C-alpha positions as CSV (number, residue, x, y, z in Angstrom):
1,M,-11.4,61.0,65.5
2,F,-11.1,62.0,61.9
3,S,-13.3,64.8,60.5
4,L,-14.9,64.4,57.1
5,P,-12.9,67.3,55.5
6,L,-9.6,65.7,56.9
7,L,-10.6,62.3,55.6
8,A,-11.4,63.8,52.1
9,A,-8.0,65.7,52.1
10,E,-6.1,62.5,52.8
11,M,-8.0,60.4,50.2
12,P,-6.4,60.0,46.8
13,A,-8.4,61.8,44.1
14,S,-8.5,58.7,42.0
15,L,-10.6,56.9,44.6
16,L,-13.3,59.5,44.7
17,L,-15.2,58.4,41.6
18,P,-15.1,54.6,42.4
19,L,-16.3,55.3,46.0
20,A,-19.0,57.5,44.6
21,A,-20.1,54.7,42.4
22,I,-20.2,52.3,45.3
23,V,-22.2,54.8,47.4
24,G,-24.6,55.4,44.5
25,A,-25.1,51.6,43.8
26,G,-25.5,51.1,47.6
27,L,-28.2,53.7,47.8
28,D,-30.1,52.1,44.9
29,R,-29.8,48.7,46.6
30,L,-31.0,50.0,50.0
31,L,-33.6,52.7,49.0
32,G,-34.7,51.8,45.5
33,E,-36.2,54.5,43.3
34,P,-37.8,57.5,45.1
35,R,-41.5,56.9,45.4
36,R,-42.3,60.6,45.1
37,W,-40.7,63.5,43.3
38,H,-38.4,61.4,41.1
39,P,-36.8,63.7,38.6
40,L,-37.5,61.2,35.8
41,V,-41.2,61.6,36.4
42,G,-41.0,65.2,35.6
43,F,-38.7,64.6,32.7
44,G,-41.2,62.0,31.3
45,A,-44.0,64.5,31.5
46,L,-41.9,67.1,29.7
47,A,-41.0,64.6,27.0
48,S,-44.6,63.7,26.5
49,A,-45.6,67.3,26.1
50,C,-42.7,67.9,23.7
51,E,-43.7,64.8,21.7
52,R,-47.3,66.0,21.4
53,A,-46.2,69.4,20.2
54,L,-43.6,68.2,17.6
55,N,-44.8,64.8,16.4
56,T,-47.1,66.1,13.7
57,G,-47.0,67.1,10.1
58,E,-43.9,66.6,7.9
59,W,-40.2,66.2,8.7
60,R,-40.9,63.9,11.6
61,R,-37.4,62.5,11.8
62,L,-36.0,65.9,12.0
63,R,-38.6,67.0,14.5
64,G,-37.7,63.9,16.6
65,L,-34.0,64.8,16.5
66,L,-34.8,68.4,17.5
67,A,-36.9,67.1,20.4
68,C,-34.1,64.9,21.6
69,W,-31.6,67.8,21.7
70,L,-34.2,70.1,23.3
71,L,-34.6,67.6,26.1
72,L,-31.1,66.2,26.5
73,L,-28.8,69.2,26.2
74,P,-30.4,71.5,28.9
75,G,-30.6,68.6,31.4
76,V,-27.0,67.6,31.0
77,A,-25.8,71.2,30.8
78,I,-27.6,72.1,34.0
79,T,-26.1,69.1,35.7
80,L,-22.6,70.0,34.6
81,L,-22.9,73.6,35.7
82,F,-24.2,72.4,39.1
83,L,-21.3,70.0,39.5
84,L,-18.7,72.6,38.5
85,A,-20.2,75.0,41.0
86,M,-19.5,72.5,43.8
87,P,-16.2,72.4,45.6
88,P,-13.9,69.7,44.1
89,G,-13.2,66.6,46.1
90,L,-15.7,65.0,48.5
91,P,-18.6,67.5,48.1
92,R,-18.7,67.0,44.4
93,S,-18.3,63.3,44.7
94,L,-21.3,63.1,47.1
95,I,-23.4,64.9,44.4
96,D,-22.0,62.5,41.8
97,A,-23.1,59.6,44.0
98,I,-26.7,61.0,44.4
99,L,-27.0,61.6,40.6
100,L,-25.8,58.0,40.0
101,Y,-28.4,56.7,42.5
102,L,-31.1,58.6,40.7
103,A,-30.0,57.2,37.3
104,L,-29.9,53.6,38.5
105,G,-32.9,51.3,38.4
106,G,-31.5,48.0,39.6
107,C,-33.6,47.8,42.7
108,S,-36.8,48.5,40.8
109,L,-35.8,45.9,38.2
110,G,-35.4,43.3,41.0
111,E,-38.7,44.2,42.5
112,H,-40.6,43.7,39.2
113,A,-38.8,40.4,38.5
114,R,-39.3,39.0,42.0
115,R,-43.0,39.8,41.8
116,V,-43.3,37.6,38.7
117,A,-41.3,34.9,40.4
118,D,-43.5,35.0,43.4
119,D,-46.6,34.7,41.3
120,L,-45.3,31.7,39.5
121,A,-44.3,30.1,42.8
122,K,-47.8,30.5,44.0
123,G,-49.2,29.1,40.8
124,D,-51.0,32.3,40.0
125,L,-50.4,32.4,36.3
126,C,-52.9,35.2,35.7
127,A,-51.0,37.5,38.0
128,A,-47.7,36.5,36.6
129,R,-48.9,37.3,33.1
130,R,-50.1,40.7,34.2
131,H,-47.0,41.6,36.1
132,V,-44.6,40.4,33.4
133,G,-46.6,42.6,31.1
134,W,-45.3,45.6,33.0
135,M,-41.7,44.6,32.1
136,V,-42.1,43.7,28.4
137,S,-43.8,45.1,25.3
138,R,-45.0,41.7,23.9
139,Q,-48.5,40.4,24.6
140,T,-48.5,38.2,27.7
141,E,-52.2,37.2,28.0
142,E,-51.7,33.7,26.5
143,L,-48.2,32.8,27.8
144,D,-47.7,29.6,29.8
145,S,-45.5,29.6,32.9
146,A,-42.4,28.8,30.9
147,G,-43.2,31.7,28.5
148,V,-43.7,34.1,31.4
149,A,-40.4,33.0,33.0
150,S,-38.6,33.4,29.7
151,A,-40.0,36.9,29.1
152,C,-39.1,38.0,32.6
153,I,-35.6,36.7,32.4
154,E,-35.0,38.3,28.9
155,S,-36.2,41.6,30.3
156,T,-34.0,41.2,33.4
157,L,-30.9,40.5,31.4
158,E,-31.6,43.3,28.9
159,N,-32.5,45.9,31.6
160,G,-29.5,44.9,33.6
161,N,-27.7,46.9,30.9
162,D,-30.3,49.7,30.5
163,A,-31.0,50.2,34.2
164,V,-27.6,49.5,35.7
165,F,-24.5,49.0,33.6
166,G,-25.1,51.7,30.9
167,A,-25.5,54.4,33.6
168,L,-22.4,53.1,35.5
169,F,-20.3,53.1,32.3
170,W,-21.0,56.7,31.5
171,F,-20.6,57.6,35.2
172,A,-17.1,56.1,35.1
173,L,-16.3,58.3,32.1
174,L,-18.1,61.6,32.9
175,G,-19.2,61.4,36.5
176,G,-22.8,62.3,37.5
177,A,-23.4,64.2,34.2
178,G,-22.6,61.0,32.2
179,A,-25.1,59.0,34.3
180,V,-27.8,61.7,33.7
181,L,-27.1,61.8,30.0
182,F,-27.5,58.0,29.7
183,R,-30.6,57.7,31.8
184,L,-32.4,60.6,30.0
185,A,-31.5,59.2,26.6
186,N,-32.6,55.7,27.6
187,T,-35.9,57.2,28.9
188,L,-36.6,58.8,25.6
189,D,-35.9,55.6,23.8
190,A,-38.2,53.7,26.1
191,M,-40.9,56.3,25.4
192,W,-40.4,56.9,21.7
193,G,-38.3,54.0,20.3
194,Y,-41.1,52.0,18.8
195,R,-41.5,50.7,15.3
196,N,-45.2,51.7,15.0
197,Q,-47.1,54.3,13.0
198,R,-46.8,57.0,15.7
199,F,-43.1,56.7,16.5
200,S,-41.4,55.0,13.5
201,E,-40.1,58.3,12.2
202,F,-40.3,60.6,15.2
203,G,-38.6,58.1,17.6
204,C,-35.8,57.2,15.2
205,A,-33.4,59.8,16.6
206,A,-34.1,58.6,20.2
207,A,-33.5,55.0,19.3
208,R,-30.2,55.8,17.4
209,I,-28.9,58.0,20.3
210,D,-29.6,55.2,22.8
211,D,-28.0,52.6,20.5
212,L,-24.8,54.8,20.2
213,L,-24.6,55.4,24.0
214,N,-25.1,51.6,24.6
215,L,-22.6,50.4,22.0
216,I,-19.8,49.8,24.5
217,P,-21.7,49.3,27.7
218,A,-23.8,46.5,26.2
219,R,-20.7,44.5,25.2
220,L,-19.1,45.1,28.5
221,T,-22.4,43.8,30.1
222,A,-22.3,40.7,27.9
223,L,-18.7,40.1,28.9
224,S,-19.6,40.5,32.6
225,Y,-22.5,38.0,32.3
226,A,-20.0,35.6,30.6
227,I,-17.4,36.0,33.4
228,C,-19.9,35.5,36.2
229,G,-21.5,32.4,34.8
230,R,-20.9,29.7,32.2
231,T,-18.2,31.6,30.4
232,R,-17.5,29.4,27.3
233,A,-21.2,28.9,26.6
234,A,-22.0,32.6,27.0
235,L,-19.2,33.7,24.7
236,R,-20.2,31.1,22.1
237,C,-23.9,32.2,22.2
238,W,-22.8,35.8,22.0
239,R,-20.7,35.1,18.9
240,E,-23.1,32.9,17.1
241,Q,-26.6,34.3,18.1
242,A,-26.2,38.0,18.7
243,P,-25.7,38.9,15.0
244,H,-29.1,37.5,14.2
245,W,-31.0,39.6,16.8
246,K,-32.8,42.7,15.7
247,S,-31.3,45.0,18.3
248,P,-27.5,45.4,17.9
249,N,-27.1,45.9,21.7
250,A,-29.8,43.7,23.2
251,G,-28.6,40.8,21.1
252,P,-25.1,40.4,22.8
253,V,-26.5,41.1,26.3
254,M,-29.3,38.6,26.1
255,A,-27.4,35.9,24.2
256,A,-24.5,36.0,26.6
257,G,-26.8,36.1,29.6
258,A,-28.9,33.2,28.4
259,G,-25.7,31.2,27.6
260,S,-24.3,32.0,31.0
261,L,-27.5,30.8,32.7
262,G,-27.7,27.6,30.6
263,L,-31.2,28.5,29.4
264,A,-32.9,28.5,26.0
265,L,-34.7,31.9,25.6
266,G,-35.9,33.9,22.6
267,G,-38.2,32.3,20.0
268,A,-41.7,33.4,18.9
269,A,-43.5,36.2,20.6
270,V,-46.6,38.3,19.9
271,Y,-46.2,42.1,19.5
272,H,-49.2,44.3,18.8
273,G,-51.3,41.3,17.6
274,R,-48.6,40.1,15.2
275,L,-46.5,36.9,15.7
276,E,-42.8,37.5,15.4
277,E,-40.3,34.6,15.0
278,R,-37.4,35.8,16.9
279,P,-34.0,33.9,16.9
280,R,-33.2,31.6,19.7
281,L,-31.0,32.8,22.5
282,G,-28.7,30.7,24.7
283,E,-28.7,27.0,25.0
284,G,-30.0,24.4,27.4
285,R,-33.4,23.8,28.9
286,P,-36.5,26.1,28.9
287,A,-36.8,28.7,31.6
288,C,-38.9,28.2,34.8
289,G,-39.9,30.5,37.6
290,E,-36.9,29.5,39.8
291,D,-34.5,30.8,37.1
292,I,-35.7,34.4,37.6
293,A,-33.7,34.5,40.9
294,R,-30.7,33.1,39.0
295,A,-30.9,35.9,36.4
296,L,-31.1,38.5,39.2
297,T,-28.1,36.9,40.9
298,L,-26.2,37.1,37.6
299,V,-26.9,40.9,37.3
300,R,-25.9,41.4,41.0
301,R,-22.6,39.5,40.6
302,S,-21.9,41.5,37.4
303,L,-22.5,44.8,39.3
304,L,-20.1,43.7,42.0
305,L,-17.5,42.9,39.3
306,W,-17.9,46.4,37.8
307,L,-17.5,48.1,41.2
308,A,-14.5,46.0,42.0
309,V,-12.8,46.9,38.7
310,L,-13.5,50.6,39.2
311,L,-12.1,50.4,42.7
312,A,-9.0,48.5,41.6
313,W,-8.5,51.1,38.8
314,G,-8.7,53.9,41.3
315,L,-6.2,52.1,43.6
316,L,-3.7,51.6,40.8
317,R,-3.8,55.3,40.0
318,A,-3.5,56.4,43.6
């Protein structure tokens, strides 16, 4: 019977990171986000306190940049030092896997989306509007069932990148510290990256840092959606529609995802009481409640593709 240290000694070093990625993604799938004592809850509280202290007076853009560095650098530095203090090989890889698990939010994304799908299946439009409002920043009180389904699918596709593939990309490059860096930066963008009076200046740095960290992952996510669905339509929608979308990273992801699913998404939406005419995404018929499960399947298949590529790369280097 093989012992764990012996197994680790015989395992090629190039396979440790891919296997840690598989373990981390598996933990997220099986356990979901921790219900108590999640590190991001504490980080969010610290970020809120930092914002209240610094988001005042003049030089708010500079204050926002300072807040980002004060929150990101210590967290990533502590993670790096902790990993370097661990013995190389399997012990460090296990910590990497746990850090990736804490950085992923794929299971939570699925829970939110399936809740909306279940509401629509039951014909409970009020509950569906309320629950999709937990996923999107637009106003949902007057959405019909197609509008709720469309909003849920858009959020599922976009957050497939934010909650899964962005963290996995930086994990592949930098291990657990990379996943931590991405998730903390993405959390700051989710808290501060709004174009309103309070955050338009202070949150600018958080939004730009998140855009930079997502530049490559978003396009790899869009490519994954294309490969795992209607490839030609997804690539065409990405090429033709993404440049017109306000977000440089969400545009490719959602356009390719909508094209891959054969759905027409985007269009007008109400944000903070103001109607915004957003560009169309994808092509085909309007979304319905049953399409939410299809969007989750697309994200899941794309995740399996990423893990397979990582494992293949590790085997080629072994």
